[in-house]
LUMROKE-78038 format. One line per field, with one value per residue (C-alpha): residue number from 1; residue in three letters; z, x, y; chain. Coordinates in nm, 3 decimals. Layout:
i = c(NUM_...) .
aa = c(ALA_...) .
w = c(Z_...) .
u = c(X_...) .
v = c(Y_...) .
ch = c(A_...) .
! end
This chain:
i = c(1_2_3_4_5_6_7_8_9_10_11_12_13_14_15_16_17_18_19_20_21_22_23_24_25_26_27_28_29_30_31_32_33_34_35_36_37_38_39_40_41_42_43_44_45_46_47_48_49_50_51_52_53_54_55_56_57_58_59_60_61_62_63_64_65_66_67_68_69_70_71_72_73_74_75_76_77_78_79_80_81_82_83_84_85_86_87_88_89_90_91_92_93_94_95_96_97_98_99_100_101_102_103_104_105_106_107_108_109_110_111_112_113_114_115_116_117_118_119_120_121_122_123_124_125_126_127_128_129_130_131_132_133_134_135_136_137_138_139_140_141_142_143_144_145_146_147_148_149_150_151_152_153_154_155_156_157_158_159_160_161_162_163_164_165_166_167_168_169_170_171_172_173_174_175_176_177_178_179_180_181_182_183_184_185_186_187_188_189_190_191_192_193_194_195_196_197_198_199_200_201_202_203_204_205_206_207_208_209_210_211_212_213_214_215_216_217_218_219_220_221_222_223_224_225_226_227_228_229_230_231_232_233_234_235_236_237_238_239_240_241_242_243_244_245_246_247_248_249_250_251_252_253_254_255_256_257_258_259_260_261_262_263_264_265_266_267_268_269_270_271_272_273_274_275_276_277_278_279_280_281_282_283_284_285_286_287_288_289_290_291_292_293_294_295_296_297_298_299_300_301_302_303_304_305_306_307_308_309_310_311_312_313_314_315_316_317_318_319_320_321_322_323_324_325_326_327_328_329_330_331_332_333_334_335_336_337_338_339_340_341_342_343_344_345_346_347_348_349_350_351_352_353_354_355_356_357_358_359_360_361_362_363_364_365_366_367_368_369_370_371_372_373_374_375_376_377_378_379_380_381_382_383_384_385_386_387_388_389_390_391_392_393_394_395_396_397_398_399_400_401_402_403_404_405_406_407_408_409_410_411_412_413_414_415_416_417_418_419_420_421_422_423_424_425_426_427_428_429_430_431_432_433_434_435_436_437_438_439_440_441_442_443_444_445_446_447_448_449_450_451_452_453_454_455_456_457_458_459_460_461_462_463_464_465_466_467_468_469_470_471_472_473_474_475_476_477_478_479_480_481_482_483_484_485_486_487_488_489_490_491_492_493_494_495_496_497_498_499_500_501_502_503_504_505_506_507_508_509_510_511_512_513_514_515_516_517_518_519_520_521_522_523_524_525_526_527_528_529_530_531_532_533_534_535_536_537_538_539_540_541_542_543_544_545_546_547_548_549_550_551_552_553_554_555_556_557_558_559_560_561_562_563_564_565_566_567_568_569) .
aa = c(UNK_UNK_UNK_UNK_UNK_UNK_UNK_UNK_UNK_UNK_UNK_UNK_UNK_UNK_UNK_UNK_UNK_UNK_UNK_UNK_UNK_UNK_UNK_UNK_UNK_UNK_UNK_UNK_UNK_UNK_UNK_UNK_UNK_UNK_UNK_UNK_UNK_UNK_UNK_UNK_UNK_UNK_UNK_UNK_UNK_UNK_UNK_UNK_UNK_UNK_UNK_UNK_UNK_UNK_UNK_UNK_UNK_UNK_UNK_UNK_UNK_UNK_UNK_UNK_UNK_UNK_UNK_UNK_UNK_UNK_UNK_UNK_UNK_UNK_UNK_UNK_UNK_UNK_UNK_UNK_UNK_UNK_UNK_UNK_UNK_UNK_UNK_UNK_UNK_UNK_UNK_UNK_UNK_UNK_UNK_UNK_UNK_UNK_UNK_UNK_UNK_UNK_UNK_UNK_UNK_UNK_UNK_UNK_UNK_UNK_UNK_UNK_UNK_UNK_UNK_UNK_UNK_UNK_UNK_UNK_UNK_UNK_UNK_UNK_UNK_UNK_UNK_UNK_UNK_UNK_UNK_UNK_UNK_UNK_UNK_UNK_UNK_UNK_UNK_UNK_UNK_UNK_UNK_UNK_UNK_UNK_UNK_UNK_UNK_UNK_UNK_UNK_UNK_UNK_UNK_UNK_UNK_UNK_UNK_UNK_UNK_UNK_UNK_UNK_UNK_UNK_UNK_UNK_UNK_UNK_UNK_UNK_UNK_UNK_UNK_UNK_UNK_UNK_UNK_UNK_UNK_UNK_UNK_UNK_UNK_UNK_UNK_UNK_UNK_UNK_UNK_UNK_UNK_UNK_UNK_UNK_UNK_UNK_UNK_UNK_UNK_UNK_UNK_UNK_UNK_UNK_UNK_UNK_UNK_UNK_UNK_UNK_UNK_UNK_UNK_UNK_UNK_UNK_UNK_UNK_UNK_UNK_UNK_UNK_UNK_UNK_UNK_UNK_UNK_UNK_UNK_UNK_UNK_UNK_UNK_UNK_UNK_UNK_UNK_UNK_UNK_UNK_UNK_UNK_UNK_UNK_UNK_UNK_UNK_UNK_UNK_UNK_UNK_UNK_UNK_UNK_UNK_UNK_UNK_UNK_UNK_UNK_UNK_UNK_UNK_UNK_UNK_UNK_UNK_UNK_UNK_UNK_UNK_UNK_UNK_UNK_UNK_UNK_UNK_UNK_UNK_UNK_UNK_UNK_UNK_UNK_UNK_UNK_UNK_UNK_UNK_UNK_UNK_UNK_UNK_UNK_UNK_UNK_UNK_UNK_UNK_UNK_UNK_UNK_UNK_UNK_UNK_UNK_UNK_UNK_UNK_UNK_UNK_UNK_UNK_UNK_UNK_UNK_UNK_UNK_UNK_UNK_UNK_UNK_UNK_UNK_UNK_UNK_UNK_UNK_UNK_UNK_UNK_UNK_UNK_UNK_UNK_UNK_UNK_UNK_UNK_UNK_UNK_UNK_UNK_UNK_UNK_UNK_UNK_UNK_UNK_UNK_UNK_UNK_UNK_UNK_UNK_UNK_UNK_UNK_UNK_UNK_UNK_UNK_UNK_UNK_UNK_UNK_UNK_UNK_UNK_UNK_UNK_UNK_UNK_UNK_UNK_UNK_UNK_UNK_UNK_UNK_UNK_UNK_UNK_UNK_UNK_UNK_UNK_UNK_UNK_UNK_UNK_UNK_UNK_UNK_UNK_UNK_UNK_UNK_UNK_UNK_UNK_UNK_UNK_UNK_UNK_UNK_UNK_UNK_UNK_UNK_UNK_UNK_UNK_UNK_UNK_UNK_UNK_UNK_UNK_UNK_UNK_UNK_UNK_UNK_UNK_UNK_UNK_UNK_UNK_UNK_UNK_UNK_UNK_UNK_UNK_UNK_UNK_UNK_UNK_UNK_UNK_UNK_UNK_UNK_UNK_UNK_UNK_UNK_UNK_UNK_UNK_UNK_UNK_UNK_UNK_UNK_UNK_UNK_UNK_UNK_UNK_UNK_UNK_UNK_UNK_UNK_UNK_UNK_UNK_UNK_UNK_UNK_UNK_UNK_UNK_UNK_UNK_UNK_UNK_UNK_UNK_UNK_UNK_UNK_UNK_UNK_UNK_UNK_UNK_UNK_UNK_UNK_UNK_UNK_UNK_UNK_UNK_UNK_UNK_UNK_UNK_UNK_UNK_UNK_UNK_UNK_UNK_UNK_UNK_UNK_UNK_UNK_UNK_UNK_UNK_UNK_UNK_UNK_UNK_UNK_UNK_UNK_UNK_UNK_UNK_UNK_UNK_UNK_UNK_UNK_UNK_UNK_UNK_UNK_UNK_UNK_UNK_UNK_UNK_UNK_UNK_UNK_UNK_UNK_UNK_UNK_UNK_UNK_UNK_UNK_UNK_UNK_UNK_UNK_UNK_UNK_UNK_UNK_UNK_UNK_UNK_UNK_UNK_UNK_UNK_UNK_UNK) .
w = c(5.254_5.511_5.377_5.467_5.556_5.212_5.044_5.285_5.220_4.846_4.863_5.077_4.830_4.535_4.722_4.816_4.458_4.321_4.586_4.509_4.136_4.196_4.430_4.175_3.911_4.148_4.225_3.996_3.776_3.808_3.490_3.609_3.605_3.227_2.909_2.942_2.568_2.622_2.897_2.837_3.087_2.980_3.150_3.233_3.346_3.259_2.994_2.921_2.573_2.389_2.100_1.795_1.753_1.375_1.349_1.615_1.519_1.625_1.971_2.023_2.296_2.219_2.467_2.607_2.745_2.618_2.809_3.108_3.028_2.893_3.141_3.360_3.350_3.109_2.847_2.583_2.704_2.549_2.645_2.983_3.010_3.222_3.539_3.531_3.695_3.739_3.936_3.760_3.561_3.302_3.078_2.721_2.568_2.464_2.225_2.391_2.320_2.024_2.092_2.091_1.741_1.573_1.354_1.088_0.980_0.629_0.400_0.266_0.103_0.438_0.658_0.399_0.179_0.327_0.699_0.799_0.731_1.045_1.417_1.576_1.755_2.064_2.049_1.883_1.717_1.346_1.140_1.046_1.405_1.402_1.746_1.931_1.896_2.200_2.209_2.234_2.539_2.622_2.787_2.445_2.437_2.409_2.134_2.018_1.925_1.711_1.699_1.585_1.862_1.928_1.910_2.212_2.395_2.387_2.690_2.528_2.188_2.342_2.499_2.165_1.974_1.751_1.620_1.676_1.402_1.198_1.331_1.120_1.307_1.153_1.219_1.095_0.891_0.908_0.822_1.184_1.275_1.305_1.347_1.601_1.648_1.619_1.248_1.064_0.740_0.928_1.153_1.105_1.231_0.888_0.765_1.083_1.053_0.695_0.736_1.081_1.030_1.168_1.457_1.392_1.597_1.567_1.740_1.765_1.869_1.985_1.714_1.619_1.887_2.146_1.939_1.748_1.961_1.866_2.174_2.256_2.623_2.544_2.546_2.340_2.625_2.790_3.148_3.350_3.657_3.968_4.126_3.853_3.606_3.325_3.006_2.843_2.550_2.569_2.225_2.008_2.001_1.763_2.043_1.823_1.657_1.999_2.091_1.797_1.893_2.252_2.130_1.903_2.192_2.396_2.107_2.061_2.431_2.474_2.144_2.217_2.492_2.219_1.996_1.780_1.667_1.754_1.499_1.219_1.254_0.943_1.039_0.817_0.802_0.575_0.468_0.778_0.936_0.648_0.710_1.077_0.999_0.748_0.987_1.252_0.986_0.983_1.345_1.480_1.187_1.417_1.608_1.405_1.580_1.253_0.990_0.707_0.627_0.432_0.335_0.200_0.033_0.266_0.326_0.515_0.208_0.196_0.514_0.312_0.383_0.747_0.884_1.206_1.324_1.602_1.765_1.674_1.611_1.969_2.101_1.882_2.026_2.379_2.347_2.208_2.514_2.768_2.813_2.689_2.788_2.462_2.640_2.895_2.707_3.021_3.177_2.850_2.862_3.229_3.157_2.855_3.059_3.267_2.969_2.901_2.589_2.443_2.451_2.279_2.014_1.944_1.923_1.660_1.469_1.444_1.344_1.063_0.969_0.918_0.688_0.874_0.781_0.884_0.878_1.159_1.139_1.382_1.231_1.220_1.235_1.157_1.476_1.351_1.619_1.495_1.186_0.929_0.619_0.420_0.376_0.039_0.181_0.491_0.272_0.075_0.404_0.528_0.805_0.734_0.832_0.587_0.632_0.306_0.222_0.008_-0.126_-0.265_-0.422_-0.539_-0.895_-0.802_-0.470_-0.464_-0.558_-0.189_-0.064_-0.295_-0.190_-0.184_-0.483_-0.267_-0.544_-0.781_-0.604_-0.896_-1.140_-0.900_-0.885_-1.179_-1.277_-1.434_-1.095_-0.922_-1.161_-1.105_-0.729_-0.762_-0.968_-0.667_-0.473_-0.759_-0.749_-0.374_-0.408_-0.704_-0.517_-0.207_-0.421_-0.612_-0.293_-0.156_-0.481_-0.500_-0.146_-0.238_-0.019_-0.119_-0.230_-0.384_-0.537_-0.624_-0.753_-0.648_-0.937_-0.827_-0.882_-0.696_-0.637_-0.293_-0.172_-0.438_-0.391_-0.623_-0.986_-0.993_-0.684_-0.853_-0.664_-0.399_-0.118_0.140_-0.059_-0.048_0.333_0.307_0.070_0.283_0.595_0.410_0.509_0.150_0.155_0.436_0.200_-0.069_-0.246_-0.480_-0.701_-0.756_-0.781_-1.136_-1.227_-1.116_-0.894_-0.565_-0.669_-0.825_-0.506_-0.298_-0.521_-0.519_-0.140_-0.092_-0.337_-0.175_0.171_0.056_-0.081_0.238_0.456_0.245_0.299_0.675_0.693_0.487_0.399_0.171_-0.012_0.032_-0.249_-0.489_-0.462_-0.572_-0.872_-0.722_-0.751_-0.583_-0.787_-0.940_-1.179_-1.112_-1.188_-1.478_-1.650_-2.000_-1.954_-1.625_-1.362_-1.282_-1.018_-0.939_-1.010_-0.808_-0.945_-1.294_-1.494_-1.850_-1.810_-1.615_-1.386_-1.012_-1.022_-1.307_-1.360_-1.515_-1.594_-1.347_-1.648_-1.681_-1.349_-1.305_-1.650_-1.556_-1.289_-1.463_-1.827_-1.813_-1.986_-1.930_-1.611_-1.634_-1.320_-1.441_-1.559) .
u = c(5.079_4.969_4.732_4.812_4.541_4.528_4.476_4.195_4.026_4.061_3.904_3.621_3.561_3.554_3.323_3.083_3.078_2.999_2.731_2.576_2.570_2.411_2.155_2.073_2.008_1.763_1.582_1.302_1.443_1.324_1.242_1.495_1.786_1.822_1.723_1.342_1.313_1.468_1.231_0.874_0.613_0.382_0.117_0.375_0.662_0.895_1.163_1.476_1.616_1.907_1.988_2.068_2.449_2.434_2.126_2.114_1.759_1.629_1.569_1.529_1.398_1.565_1.403_1.052_0.887_0.534_0.456_0.583_0.885_0.757_0.965_0.891_0.522_0.465_0.672_0.422_0.140_-0.007_0.176_0.078_0.019_0.250_0.109_0.048_0.314_0.368_0.691_0.894_1.185_1.406_1.687_1.606_1.949_2.042_1.861_1.695_1.808_1.638_1.409_1.575_1.691_1.948_2.243_2.256_2.592_2.459_2.551_2.282_2.284_2.173_2.447_2.726_2.675_2.425_2.473_2.352_1.999_2.044_2.047_2.373_2.547_2.760_3.134_3.313_3.005_2.932_2.622_2.730_2.794_2.566_2.442_2.186_2.246_2.447_2.276_1.927_1.706_1.349_1.309_1.264_0.917_1.044_0.970_1.166_1.055_1.219_1.087_1.203_1.414_1.187_0.846_0.621_0.390_0.013_-0.049_0.118_-0.032_-0.379_-0.316_-0.197_-0.479_-0.233_-0.247_0.036_0.258_0.161_0.313_0.485_0.495_0.726_0.692_1.009_1.018_1.244_1.032_0.906_1.253_1.480_1.461_1.450_1.503_1.877_1.914_2.124_1.926_1.595_1.674_1.420_1.647_1.748_1.390_1.273_1.572_1.484_1.108_1.089_0.721_0.654_0.726_0.885_0.826_0.959_0.775_0.953_0.779_0.857_0.991_1.011_0.891_0.868_0.623_0.442_0.466_0.140_0.192_-0.078_-0.059_-0.183_-0.559_-0.761_-1.005_-1.014_-0.999_-0.682_-0.684_-0.552_-0.452_-0.223_0.030_-0.135_-0.213_-0.467_-0.377_-0.702_-0.806_-0.490_-0.158_-0.009_0.167_0.398_0.095_-0.054_0.278_0.247_-0.111_-0.011_0.277_0.035_-0.206_0.078_0.163_-0.200_-0.230_0.103_0.231_0.075_0.334_0.602_0.425_0.247_-0.115_-0.276_-0.548_-0.289_-0.094_0.053_0.104_0.381_0.506_0.771_0.766_0.659_0.584_0.346_0.171_0.130_0.003_-0.254_-0.356_-0.429_-0.632_-0.866_-0.846_-0.922_-1.122_-1.352_-1.064_-0.744_-0.582_-0.434_-0.552_-0.340_-0.158_0.162_0.202_0.556_0.622_0.380_0.006_-0.228_-0.293_0.083_0.080_0.049_-0.114_-0.159_0.105_0.153_-0.204_-0.169_0.140_0.377_0.670_0.660_0.642_0.937_1.151_1.036_1.133_1.473_1.533_1.431_1.067_0.920_0.552_0.370_0.044_0.062_0.070_0.056_0.347_0.534_0.470_0.570_0.894_0.975_0.926_1.224_1.458_1.690_1.597_1.946_1.916_1.578_1.702_2.017_1.828_1.587_1.849_2.103_1.834_1.733_2.096_2.146_1.840_1.717_1.384_1.112_1.161_1.022_0.906_0.732_0.520_0.162_-0.112_-0.484_-0.689_-1.000_-0.939_-0.641_-0.536_-0.779_-0.762_-1.035_-0.919_-1.084_-1.421_-1.372_-1.297_-1.616_-1.810_-1.673_-1.468_-1.174_-1.110_-1.188_-0.841_-0.660_-0.354_-0.041_0.064_0.417_0.668_1.026_1.110_1.342_1.195_1.330_1.693_1.782_1.544_1.625_1.888_2.230_2.448_2.750_2.919_2.926_2.831_2.941_2.711_2.419_2.106_1.899_1.715_1.429_1.360_1.399_1.141_0.902_0.913_0.891_0.575_0.426_0.481_0.316_0.013_-0.028_-0.012_-0.249_-0.500_-0.486_-0.539_-0.827_-1.008_-0.973_-1.081_-1.387_-1.477_-1.437_-1.131_-0.873_-0.567_-0.247_0.034_0.397_0.688_1.043_1.284_1.599_1.915_2.208_2.542_2.602_2.302_2.266_2.631_2.612_2.519_2.232_2.054_1.878_1.585_1.590_1.342_1.376_1.584_1.305_1.315_1.652_1.509_1.202_1.417_1.684_1.964_2.049_2.384_2.552_2.783_2.858_3.188_3.227_3.478_3.248_2.918_2.812_2.812_2.498_2.385_2.440_2.215_1.962_1.937_1.892_1.605_1.441_1.459_1.322_1.035_0.938_0.955_0.743_0.474_0.465_0.450_0.165_-0.018_0.041_-0.075_-0.392_-0.465_-0.758_-0.629_-0.253_-0.147_-0.411_-0.263_0.071_-0.086_-0.096_-0.448_-0.597_-0.678_-1.025_-1.025_-1.017_-0.680_-0.829_-0.948_-0.799_-0.706_-0.531_-0.491_-0.214_0.053_0.385_0.733_1.020_1.375_1.270_1.571_1.445_1.273_1.557_1.304_1.284_0.915_0.681_0.318_0.294_0.013_-0.048_-0.052_0.326_0.362_0.044_0.027_0.306_0.071_-0.264_-0.179_0.149_0.365_0.742_0.825_1.063_1.279_1.474_1.204) .
v = c(0.822_1.076_1.344_1.701_1.951_2.121_1.785_1.696_2.029_1.979_1.633_1.765_2.045_1.803_1.568_1.844_1.970_1.624_1.573_1.910_1.833_1.494_1.648_1.913_1.646_1.476_1.799_1.921_2.192_2.548_2.735_2.993_2.747_2.718_2.892_2.876_2.817_2.473_2.362_2.247_2.132_1.848_1.638_1.370_1.590_1.874_1.820_2.019_1.974_2.132_2.358_2.148_2.140_2.189_2.414_2.683_2.781_2.438_2.298_1.928_1.703_1.375_1.140_1.179_0.865_0.814_0.493_0.298_0.079_-0.257_-0.458_-0.760_-0.846_-0.556_-0.739_-0.852_-0.635_-0.320_0.000_0.142_0.517_0.725_0.881_1.253_1.467_1.840_1.799_1.529_1.672_1.503_1.616_1.520_1.567_1.213_0.987_0.687_0.333_0.168_-0.125_-0.471_-0.567_-0.785_-0.685_-0.956_-1.095_-1.156_-0.865_-0.635_-0.294_-0.154_-0.299_-0.284_0.024_0.272_0.218_0.565_0.445_0.228_0.299_0.405_0.118_0.092_0.139_-0.150_-0.302_-0.287_-0.354_-0.707_-0.812_-1.115_-1.012_-0.807_-0.433_-0.327_0.012_-0.140_-0.182_-0.281_0.060_0.216_0.371_0.727_0.978_1.283_1.636_1.906_2.263_2.606_2.759_3.055_2.887_2.941_2.701_2.686_2.911_3.210_3.131_3.130_3.469_3.605_3.431_3.246_2.891_2.650_2.513_2.206_1.885_1.618_1.285_1.024_0.649_0.474_0.156_-0.149_-0.455_-0.459_-0.589_-0.284_0.092_0.372_0.745_0.801_0.725_0.986_0.997_1.016_1.314_1.599_1.882_2.013_2.036_2.213_2.449_2.535_2.572_2.732_2.658_2.311_2.075_1.734_1.419_1.062_0.774_0.436_0.114_-0.239_-0.469_-0.834_-1.077_-0.797_-0.595_-0.868_-1.186_-1.362_-1.578_-1.832_-1.730_-1.382_-1.345_-1.104_-1.038_-0.697_-0.825_-0.875_-1.094_-0.920_-1.249_-1.374_-1.233_-1.036_-1.222_-0.992_-0.772_-0.580_-0.695_-0.701_-0.881_-0.623_-0.441_-0.235_-0.080_0.000_0.163_0.402_0.481_0.562_0.778_0.962_1.013_1.165_1.396_1.497_1.583_1.760_1.898_2.237_2.285_2.265_2.516_2.258_2.248_1.915_1.977_1.979_1.655_1.493_1.128_0.989_0.633_0.485_0.118_-0.081_0.255_0.326_-0.004_0.090_0.440_0.315_0.036_0.300_0.478_0.178_0.062_0.410_0.545_0.745_0.903_0.882_1.187_1.311_1.555_1.410_1.085_1.020_0.653_0.630_0.293_0.119_0.085_-0.146_-0.359_-0.428_-0.634_-0.954_-1.286_-1.391_-1.625_-1.822_-1.769_-2.030_-1.879_-2.163_-1.926_-1.799_-2.155_-2.256_-1.975_-2.051_-2.416_-2.320_-2.102_-2.365_-2.258_-2.585_-2.573_-2.658_-2.745_-2.463_-2.132_-1.919_-2.104_-2.060_-1.685_-1.657_-1.840_-1.626_-1.310_-1.419_-1.465_-1.167_-0.973_-1.019_-1.399_-1.385_-1.144_-1.346_-1.675_-1.542_-1.344_-1.625_-1.873_-1.637_-1.571_-1.944_-1.950_-2.255_-2.409_-2.364_-1.989_-1.774_-1.416_-1.183_-0.908_-0.777_-1.041_-0.997_-0.994_-0.809_-0.548_-0.350_-0.547_-0.682_-0.899_-0.720_-0.361_-0.308_-0.412_-0.199_0.101_0.042_0.018_0.350_0.187_0.415_0.775_1.054_1.203_1.294_1.085_1.086_0.744_0.727_0.489_0.501_0.397_0.109_-0.005_-0.358_-0.291_-0.251_-0.523_-0.814_-1.069_-0.900_-1.000_-1.084_-1.286_-0.988_-0.667_-0.449_-0.627_-0.619_-0.833_-0.949_-0.629_-0.824_-0.980_-0.643_-0.498_-0.787_-0.738_-0.359_-0.399_-0.580_-0.256_-0.066_-0.296_-0.248_0.131_0.120_-0.097_0.123_0.431_0.276_0.178_0.530_0.699_0.474_0.582_0.949_1.006_1.269_1.074_1.211_1.006_1.058_0.856_0.941_0.880_1.063_0.857_1.013_0.842_0.990_0.787_0.516_0.425_0.124_0.200_-0.048_0.087_0.380_0.531_0.260_0.192_0.469_0.718_0.975_0.981_1.154_1.414_1.478_1.517_1.717_1.478_1.375_1.559_1.365_1.175_1.433_1.373_1.668_1.486_1.187_1.372_1.456_1.826_2.004_1.718_1.901_2.189_1.952_1.749_2.062_2.173_1.828_1.817_2.166_2.121_1.789_1.949_2.242_2.012_1.805_2.116_2.258_1.928_1.945_2.306_2.252_1.887_1.972_2.279_2.309_2.077_2.200_2.548_2.401_2.229_1.879_1.742_1.435_1.127_1.138_0.843_0.471_0.315_0.117_0.434_0.451_0.817_0.754_1.024_1.269_1.221_1.386_1.255_1.401_1.384_1.280_1.159_1.185_1.521_1.676_1.841_1.867_1.776_1.689_1.591_1.244_1.004_0.724_0.491_0.533_0.351_0.147_-0.013_-0.254_-0.384_-0.347_-0.418_-0.609_-0.348_-0.333_-0.145_0.151_0.168_0.475_0.718) .
ch = c(A_A_A_A_A_A_A_A_A_A_A_A_A_A_A_A_A_A_A_A_A_A_A_A_A_A_A_A_A_A_A_A_A_A_A_A_A_A_A_A_A_A_A_A_A_A_A_A_A_A_A_A_A_A_A_A_A_A_A_A_A_A_A_A_A_A_A_A_A_A_A_A_A_A_A_A_A_A_A_A_A_A_A_A_A_A_A_A_A_A_A_A_A_A_A_A_A_A_A_A_A_A_A_A_A_A_A_A_A_A_A_A_A_A_A_A_A_A_A_A_A_A_A_A_A_A_A_A_A_A_A_A_A_A_A_A_A_A_A_A_A_A_A_A_A_A_A_A_A_A_A_A_A_A_A_A_A_A_A_A_A_A_A_A_A_A_A_A_A_A_A_A_A_A_A_A_A_A_A_A_A_A_A_A_A_A_A_A_A_A_A_A_A_A_A_A_A_A_A_A_A_A_A_A_A_A_A_A_A_A_A_A_A_A_A_A_A_A_A_A_A_A_A_A_A_A_A_A_A_A_A_A_A_A_A_A_A_A_A_A_A_A_A_A_A_A_A_A_A_A_A_A_A_A_A_A_A_A_A_A_A_A_A_A_A_A_A_A_A_A_A_A_A_A_A_A_A_A_A_A_A_A_A_A_A_A_A_A_A_A_A_A_A_A_A_A_A_A_A_A_A_A_A_A_A_A_A_A_A_A_A_A_A_A_A_A_A_A_A_A_A_A_A_A_A_A_A_A_A_A_A_A_A_A_A_A_A_A_A_A_A_A_A_A_A_A_A_A_A_A_A_A_A_A_A_A_A_A_A_A_A_A_A_A_A_A_A_A_A_A_A_A_A_A_A_A_A_A_A_A_A_A_A_A_A_A_A_A_A_A_A_A_A_A_A_A_A_A_A_A_A_A_A_A_A_A_A_A_A_A_A_A_A_A_A_A_A_A_A_A_A_A_A_A_A_A_A_A_A_A_A_A_A_A_A_A_A_A_A_A_A_A_A_A_A_A_A_A_A_A_A_A_A_A_A_A_A_A_A_A_A_A_A_A_A_A_A_A_A_A_A_A_A_A_A_A_A_A_A_A_A_A_A_A_A_A_A_A_A_A_A_A_A_A_A_A_A_A_A_A_A_A_A_A_A_A_A_A_A_A_A_A_A_A_A_A_A_A_A_A_A_A_A_A_A_A_A_A_A_A_A_A_A_A_A_A_A_A_A_A_A_A_A_A_A_A_A_A_A_A_A_A_A_A_A_A_A_A_A_A_A_A_A_A_A_A_A_A_A) .
! end
């Protein structure tokens, strides 16, 4: 077909427009091009975020790199810092991909009943896919920031002699196997919208074999040969933990540009995230970069006994993927760096799905640099920061972690076994508290007991592991069904969430005095003390209160004295 002049002109116009738009995206953005409230300049570049679609008083920066992508030779090395830049510009309007992780085909509460506690997946994939998450990528070392819409950066605050807002940094859990930023129940926007008095941050980290490889080819020395591929980890093979530390360093350096106060950082980790946060509390006890800690269903003592100290799991995976160099660990590592991440993830995930023996697992390992096997002794020796901490549990921790009762989901698992395993959580929290109290460290405790059917969608779940994340973030109401929710529950949940948020914010604002002013006092007695100590219980069922003071003996005696554990207090 012959093109007439008007059509040619139209095509030229469209082409020029597309070219101009592409060129504009490549060009560093001027502060005059967009709402200046949505653009922030940091040491590593300038980022333009967006106004939160559901909360117009919140701005969010969904994807800010905090380290170089761990690709190629940087796979299985500590995170590398980004170069400084005053000219680089990026739009931060889409969440980054989560780190490589596997979507198990075996049913669990998480992938069958409460899927919004998981990362968002690519189109056409579900949470029982039996495959690597399509949305994941190794280029995943990006954090996200949420602030009140009208907060100002540190330059203006300095001129006006004002302090920045306290900062709440969240490190997600997921058994060191799954997790990320874009998880509906873990989104901080609602809390920031309600408080208008703090900045929220989420820091993800490498998972599974990519974050905790324990490969024999990696050396613990600090030197890296310039003539050969890098094999040194600079002292630790727990790379996921080093990721969190580097993300925290970026926050400490740059959060003032977002209106935050780097001297008031509440570092909060849930489950595996709590283990990482508390581990940083020991590994960097002289420079923890946080003024308060929140250890939610996880602490350093919960890491468990060391496993696979000789790196045999990595070698097993390498052999299965054609990298069979059992006597040449560096060659094994070089070969594995060439294998696509998806193949590695699928090999491990499908092996675990089949429940083949011997089992393989990649997680934190003691190295006496960042992870230790003597935390009680280190606490006694003062090798821990003096930062105040909250240690928390839920009342029915193991209901969502025990093997899924696929043969009779309605009946649920054996509650006696759930209680036995939950008491193990109680003992870990009790031991961590006791060590801190003995060392004279401010330590607060709470138990979350709220049992709400919009979250605990199966009657036997109760106050399951992770439910209090939704109440702290304010996302508890995502699945409200007014017809199925018991009368008064909606208002009760709102009050529980707001009171929990207010306590956490008071802690972030003033770690030493904020909670005392609300009537929440740190532990002062050893856990074996006959009188016990006082702790808080949120969402108490028998008292019908939003929050109540209870004796630690109500919880700890099941661990310390063998009493029957009450999973529905």
